[in-house]
N, C-alpha and C positions, 0 to 999 in steps of 0.2 A: 479822297485814295478810291478802290474800285478795288475788291480781291475776289476771286470768283475759281472753282474746283478742284482741286485736291487740297485736304487739308489737313490731315493725318500728322505731319512733318511740325506742322504751325508758321505753314510758309508762308502761307494769308495772310497773318500779324493776327491774325484773329481772337486770341487768348487758348483759353480753355476752351474751347465749347465741345458738345458731346462730337457735334455733324463729322463726317472725315471726307464728308464731298458739297461743297456750296454748287449749287448749280444754277447760280445766279447771282451778278454781284452786287457786292453786300458794301459797307462803307469800313475801313477802318479805321479803330478810334486811336489815331496818331495823333497828338500835342502838335505838330509842324508838315501835319497833312497838306498846309495850302502853300510851307515854302518847300516843296521837293522837284527837285526839277528833274531828275532821271530816274527811271526802274528797272534792275537786270532783276533775271532770273534762270537760276539755277535749275537744279533735273528736280534737286524735293530744297530746296533756298533761294530764298529774295537777299536783294542789298535796296538799297534807297541812300539817294543823295541831295540832300537840301539847298537850297540857293546859297547857304555862308560857307560851306564846300565841306560838312560832316559824312560820313558812311553810319547806314544806322543798318541791320541787319538783320533776321528772322530762320526758323526752319531746323529743316537737319541739321543734326552740327556733329553728324561724325567720326570727320577725317577734319574738323577746329573751323571749315571754309567761312562759316560766321565772326570768325574772327574773334573774338570774345566767349567766354564760359558763363555767361546771365541764360535766365531761363529764354528759350527758344520762342516760344507759343506768341513776341510781339517783337514788335522792331525795335532793336533796342542797341545806341551808339557805338560804333568801335572805337574804342579807344585808343588804341595804337595806331589808329590815324589822327586824334583834333589837332595835334599842333600845325595838319597841314591843310592845304584849301583844296580837295580833291573835286574833278572838273568831269570827269567820268571812271565813271566799273560797271564789269561785264561778271558775268556769273556762265560757268563751267559744267561739270555733271557734281564735282565735288571742291572746287576749288573757287578760287576768288580775282580776283586783279583789277586796280586800280588805279588813273593819273592825279596827278595834281598837278598847282599851277607851273610847275617847271618843267612839266613830262617828263617826272620821276613815275619807273612803274613799281607800284609795292603789291605781292602774289603774297597766298596764302592757300594753307586749308591744305589739299591730297596732293603727293607731286612723286603720286603712281610713276608714270611717264614724260617725270621731265618739266611739265606744263607750268611749274613755280618759276624756268628759270635760273634757277641758281645754279647748274649744275652740278648736282647732287638732286639724287631724288628719296630725298628725309621729305616729313610732311614738319611743315612748319603750324604753330598754334596763334600764332598773329602775323600780321603784313609785316616783312622786310621790302628792303629798297633790292628791286634787281643789275645791279651793277652794270652789265655787260648796256646796259639800256639809260644804263645813271646821266650821259652828256650826251642822252642825241632828241631832245626834247620830239617830245610822245605825244601828240595831239587824242589819235584813235587809238584803240584797243579795242579786242574780241574775244568772244572764249566762244573753243567748239565741246564735244562732251571732256575728251582732257589735251587737249591743242591748243594756246595762245595764238594770234598775232594785235602786231603793235605798229600803228605807216609816223613816221616822224614828217616834224615840219617841211625837211627838206626834202621829202616825199621820198621814201626809204621806207619800204615792205616791208619787218622782219618775223617772222616763223617759231616756233620754239614746239614740243612734248611731244607727242605718240602722232607717228607718221604710220601706222597699221597702212593709209590705205592710202598715202599718200597727199596729206590735207594737209600741209602743209610747204605745199607747190618746190619743194628743196632739188624734183630730177633725180633724187637718192632714194638708194632701196632702205639705206635704214631705219627703222623702226620704231626709234626716236630720238629727240634733236634734246640734252640738259641746257643750254645756255641759246636765247635767242639769232640765232643763221640771221642776212639782208638776200632776197626773195631777186636771186644777180640775177633772172632775165627778165625783170619786169625793172627792170635801173634802165634810168631814162624814159619815163614812162608816169605819169602825173598821175596818181590813185584821189579819187575823191574820197571817196565811201569803201573801205567794207566789211565784212559780214561771216558766219559762220554756221555751220548748223549743227550736227554732230559729229560729222567724219568728211566735210567735203568746209570749201572758204570760198565766196566770188569777191574782188574787188572793180571796184568800175570808174573807170582816168575820169580825164576831165577835159581831155577829147568835144566837146563840143555836140553838134550834133551829129553823129558820131560814135556811137557810144562802142565802147571792147570791155569786154566784163569776163572774166577771166575763171577758170572752174578748174579746182587742186580738187576733181573727186571727180567720178558717172558725171557725163555734162548728155543731157538730151538736145539737139538741139536740132527743130526742125522733124520731131519724129526719130531722130537717130538716139543709138545707145552705145555711142562708143566708149569707152572709158580713154581715162589718160590720169596719169600721177606727175603731169607737169603742169605747165599754165595752157589752156584752150581759150582762142582766142570766140567769142560771141561778136559779129555785127551787128544795131540795131542800127536801125532807121532815122529812131527817134533816140531824147535826151530824158535818160536815167536821171533821176532825182535820188532817190534814196531805195532799196534791198534792203529784205528781210531772208532769214532760210531760218526750214525747218529742222526738227528732228525729226527721223532719222536722215528720207527724207531729201530731195531740193525739191527749193522754194521759193523762188524770185520773184519778186513785187518791185515792178518801173514804172513811174509815173515820175510826167513828163514839162514842163510848163507853159508850152505853146498854148496859145488863144484857144484853141479850140476844144482844150481837156480833153486830149486823147491819153489815154495810158495804153500799157503791154504789160501782158504778164506772162 
């Protein structure tokens, strides 16, 4: 494992070093580094999932986004999840979410905008199950700064948390949602992948070579600068296989599996 960039809060897991910035990749001294299957980064914290389904976190813990009170300069196990096999983890500005092998979603940390999906706005010190999604069999999760989305195995996409910029895609003027709500405008559309930036979200459908990408905030399409707070359809002639979003501006990277190795950004 390698990390670089800001390390003031210990988010790189390098221990108590004097440097505040790491300008080139540096290897972490983590005993399970070769077993890591996923890494997620928040604003100032980091979470990793090992191949045995355990979660480790490091970095800033001002809002209990690490899920433990252990030293934060190196990766430490989240004991509150040790009884589960975690498949996926995501980090927001100061909160974290995780999905286990049964599709249950856990959340912890800051909850000012209801981004933990608990129906309240109280901060959580340790991971707790989001009851609204307990039987939904979630297969993907993603976090923006203060919002989250979850995709179920039946193709239903849920969103919750901050909605000041319409990033939840619910088509409402509510500034926040304390519990997960389904995005009705995407009902019936098979979603393959989801991703969130700071205050915006994208989803890619399973429509083969005609890829539909939905943005829940400002979208720039062929030079246009139209803004929308509902789902906006963007069609591409190439099949998107994955996408990533930046913070705070949108950045979509789409690769294809065509034999000519073409790509579209």
